[in-house]
N, C-alpha and C positions, 0 to 999 in steps of 0.2 A: 375278527374287529383290527383293520385296517390301520399299519403303527400310526401315526401322526410325527415320529421322528426323522430327521431331515435322513440321506444316507449319510452311511458312511463314510467321516472323512473329510466330511462338510456339516455348516452348522448356517440354522439362523441368523441374522442381524436387529439385533431391535433398534425400539430406536435413539436410543443415550447413546450407542455407539455407530451407530447411524451419518446422528451429527457429527458427529471425533471426522470419522473417518470422511466427510464431506469439506469440511472444511479446513484437512490433512493434504487432502488432492486438489483441494484451492490453491492452496499455498504453494504444495512443489509444484501445479500448472507454474501459478506465477514466473515462478522463478526460471524455467524452462522458458517463460513464449518471453520473458526478459532476455534472458540470452539467445534469441532469432531461433529458437527451435517452434514444429510447427505440428499440430498433434493429428495424428491420420487415425484410421478407424482399417485394421481386418475382418475376417471373421473368422472363429475360434473353431470351424469343421477345413483339413488342409486335405487333399490329396492324398493317399495313401502312399502312395511311389515315395511323392516329394517327402513326408513325414522320414519315413524309414530309413530313404538315402540321407541325410540331414549329418552327420556323426553328432548326431546326439547321446552321444553318450552311452550311460544306465539309465536312459530319462526313453527309451528307445524298449527296453523291457517294461515298461510301467506308462505305455500309452492304451488311451479308450479310442479303441476301433470303431467303428458304424457299417455292423450289417450291409451287403444292396439287398437292394428290392425287388419283386417281383422276382419275372424272369433273370435276371443279372445271377441270379441266387446261388451256387450250388450247390447242391447237400450230398457233395460224394465223401463219406467217411474220412478217406483220400484229401480234404480239399484244403489248403492251403490258410493262410491268414490272411495271403490276395485272391486265394478263388471265394475265401467268401467277402470279400470287407475291402471299399473304396476308398471310404473315408477316414478320416482319425480327427479328435481333440487335439488343439495343438500342444504343446507340450512348457513350451516357451513363445516370447512374442519374435525373438530374432530372426527365426527363417519362416515365420509370414511378413516379415517386411521384406526380407530379401528376394520373397518372388513376391515382391507390390510391386518393390522398385523395379526388376528387370519389365514387370507387366507394365511400368506407368515411366520406365524411365523420363521415356518423350519429353515428357507436360510438366516433368519436374527442376527443381534449379540445384547447379553443381559448387558446392556440396547441395546436398540436398542431408538440411537436421528436420532428427524426424520424434514426435515426441508418439508414444501407444501409452496407456492407460488402460489396461481390459483381465479379465478372468484368462489363465491357462489351467492345463489337467493332469495330473501325474497320480496313476492309479499304484500311491504307493502307501507303505503302511502308516494308517496314519499314528500320529506324536503329536507332543508339546510344541507349538512355533510350525509343527509343518501339517497342511493338506492337502485331499484331492482335488480341489477344488480354489484357486486363490487368487488375488489379486497380484499383478506387475505395475512395477512405472517404472517406462525405460526410456533412456535417449541413445539417440544411433547416431553416424556422422557416416556420410555416406562419398567417396569420390576424395574422401584424404589421405593421399598416403603417407604424410610427416607424422611424426609424433606430437606435435600442431591439437590434433584431435582427442591423443588425451590427452593432453591438458585439457581443454577446456569442458572435456566431457568428466576429467575430475574433482574439476575445479566447480563445473555448473554441480553438480554430483550434493555435492559437500557443501554448498550456499542452502539448498534442499533439506539435507540432515538438519544444518543450523536453522535454518527457517521453519519448522517442524520442528523445532526446542532437545536437539540432538547435541549436544558439542562433547572431546577430549573420546572421539573417536580414536580411531587409528586401519590406514588407508594401507595393506598389503599391495604391495607390488612385482609380480614376477614377466619374465620373457621366455614361450613355448618353445623358440628358437635354442634356447640357450639349455634347457633341460634337456629338448630333443639334444643336440650336442656330449647334454655329458651323459645321458641315459644309454645312445650309440657308442662312447667313448668306454661305459660299463664293461662295456663285450653283447650289451642287448640287438639286434637284425631290426633296420630302419622298420620293419612293417610290426614291431614288436611296442615298437613304446606310446600307441596307444593306449594297450593293454598295459601297459606297464602304470602309466600316467593314473588308467583306473582303479587302479589298486593304490597307488601314491597318495589321490587324491581324499583316504582315508585321512592319512595322517593325525588330524585331530583330532580322530575318535576311536581312531582304535593302537595309536600309536605308531612309534617305530617299529617297536615286537612283533606289530599284529601286522603289517605291511611288507614285513620279512617276512613274517611264517603267510603271508597270502601269494607272494611272486613267489615262494616257497614250494608250496599247493601247485602252482599253475607248472609247475617243471622247471625254474626258471636253474640254474644252477647258483649254490651256496655262494661261489666265490667271485661272479658276476653281481649275487645280490648284494655280499658286505658291501662290495666298492661303491655300490649306487646306493649305495644307505652311508654310506660316510661320504660323502660326496656334496649329497641332499641334505645332512646334519652339519657338514663343516663347511659350507660355502655362506661367504659374506662377500657383501660390494668390497673390502679393503683386497681380499684376496680372489675377486672373481676372475682375474685377469690370469692368476695360476691355473685356474682350472677350466676355462673354458676357451679359443679362441677366434672368434667372433666379434673381433671391435665395435662392429656395426651396432649390433644391436645390445653390446655395454653399454657402448653409450647414448642407443634411447633411452635406456633403463636411466643410468646414473641423470643425462638430463632431465626427465619428469618426478623422478624422482624429486632431484635439486628445484626445480620451480617452481613443484606443488604443494613441497614445506615453505618453500619461499610466500607465495598467497594463501599458509594455513595463518598466516597471523600467531603463531601458536594455538588456536581453537581446537583445532585435531592436530593427529602424526600422521605420515607418514613411510617407509620404512620398506622394506627389501625383507624376502620372505620366498626362500631355494625352494619351500616346502610349500608351498602354494599351486597347486593345479586346476584346480576350473577343468572340473566332468567333463566337459562341453568336448567331442572331442575334430570340431572345426574350427578351436582358437590359431595362430595363428605367426602370435608377435605378441606383445603387451597383455598380461591381463593383473586383476586387481581384481579387489577386493576388502569391504570393510566390514569390521568390527569392532564391538563395542562390549565396555563394563565389563561382567564374568559368563556371560553367556555363552551359550555351547556353538554359536548361530553366527552367520554372514547373518548383512542386515542389508546388504547389497551387492552387485560385484558384474562382472564385465571384463570385456577383452577386443581383441583387434579380430576380424575372419575375416581376411581377404577375400578365402575362396570363394565360400558359400553361392555370392550372388553369377561367377562366373560359369558358375551350375546352371545353367535358368535360358542368359542368354549367349555362353561363351566367349564371352568378353569379360574378365577377370575386372571387376570393380572394387577397389578398396574399402575397408568400413570397419567400423568400431562403434561398442557401444557398452554403458551403462545400465543395470537395471537394478532398482530398488526394494527390496523384497517388503511390501505396503503392510501382508497377515505379518509380519515380526516385530516394525516400528508399534503396527497399530496393538499388536500384544502388548508390547513393553512400555509404552506408555499411555495405556491400562492402567500398568502394574504398578507405575514406580510415578507416574506424573498425574496425582490430580487432578491439579488444576485445570491439564489436561480435557477434563468436562466441564469448563465456564465454557460456555458457546454464546452466543451473541442475546443478547437481554431477548427476553421475553414474560410475556403477560398476556396473560386472557382476561378475554372480553365477557362478560358474561348480555346474555339479555333474556328477553319473554318469546317466549317465541306463536305465544297464542298474539300476541301482535303483528300484522302483516306486514313490517317496516324493513324488509333485508338490507333494502338498497341504503337502508340512512344508516345500518348498522358497518354494513360492508363500507361505506363512508368516512365513522370514524376510527373504524379498523383502519383505513388507507395512511391519516391521517397520523399516527403514532407509528408505521412502515416507515411510513417518512420521513422520521422521527429515527429511524437505524430500530425499532421495535420488532421482534417476531413476535405475530398477533394468534394466539388460536378462538378460533370464535364457538362458544359453547353453551347450547341454551338451558337455561334456568331450572331445575325441578325442585320438589312442591316443599324439601325438606332442604332448603337450600343452606342451612348452618353448613349439614351435615356435607351436601356439595362441594360444597370449599376446604372442608378438608379433605378432601379426599384429595384434591388438587394439591394438596402442600406437598409435591414430592419430589422438592428441591432444586425442579428445572424451570421455575416459574419465580422472576423477584416478583411478583403482587396479580390483582387482581384491577379488573373495571366493571360496573355494572351500568351498561349504556342505557341514556335518558339520567343518567343519576349521579356519574362520580365521574370529575370532570379531572383528577388523579390518580393517580394509581396509588391505590390502599396494600398493605404489607400482608400476609396471611398470618 
């Protein structure tokens, strides 16, 4: 017998959760649009060469690839992934946006403020809060080289989180240029920075001792590793100038943190965290991440990626983005906030299916819909009492019988 279970790492979404997801998506969209962002869509599949050349960090090890078809498929046992496959599923929304902008730049505004909400795919080990197919909500600003873009993105994302019921979260901010400077000063070569960052990105999962061990396993010298870890764990905003010399990046960092702190009005916190890495290799400047409560994972993250678009149109275009992890915020709301389940007021309009008067039934239903109710039409059964009891599931505040009731009756 063929299993009816979904593919491991994916899941079916039942009506109750789907209602919550729809509501949250609309609330997030409303905030984004109010701040001048425009929604776009990109395909879930991209050319494999584009995905592999994206500096996607560890995500490149988790690509879902698509086999070539027909005569293009090379079944030679020595064939590489590029011989066998020509497309892959997107692992984030940033890379598709960069390709999209390069392809459509002539008809887009400058700066271009984009909204993307859609599924992305990563072949990772499923666990709580992590899926192989999951939705992200991104906003990006393309064409603004100043930190005004970072400030606007962080402010807008924070307002979206507040609008859907989150408060008291913490936005962590760091700067990849400063991080690279510290790594190189510790004795690592410039071409090793990316690999070192991949290890440092695991700090919140395996701790400083675990990161130290991983760097040593990669063959790095003990002295370099010790010096780096002392920097990473010892740097703060007060002593930052003693460790790094990039005054411009320090100025950008402090300006963003100071401005967003003022905008926060104590509804959330903004902090400098030099251990924040963000796993993607394409980040070039400020990076940020949102943590909430005691959960061991972020609920949003992003940063500046000024070099990515230039790979496609040979002209460097400044860009920065912030992504909300939709699945994670849904999980938290479903777990913590029972009132998240209280959606629009809903009623059932029962009708006699033997009477050929469906137009009138829909007319009555529309009257209630115009009053703000969600109306479900249900044909009456012979054992109507049992039918009413079966529909008393907490999703409806009451019911009416067509041709009989003018006011809502409680279950």
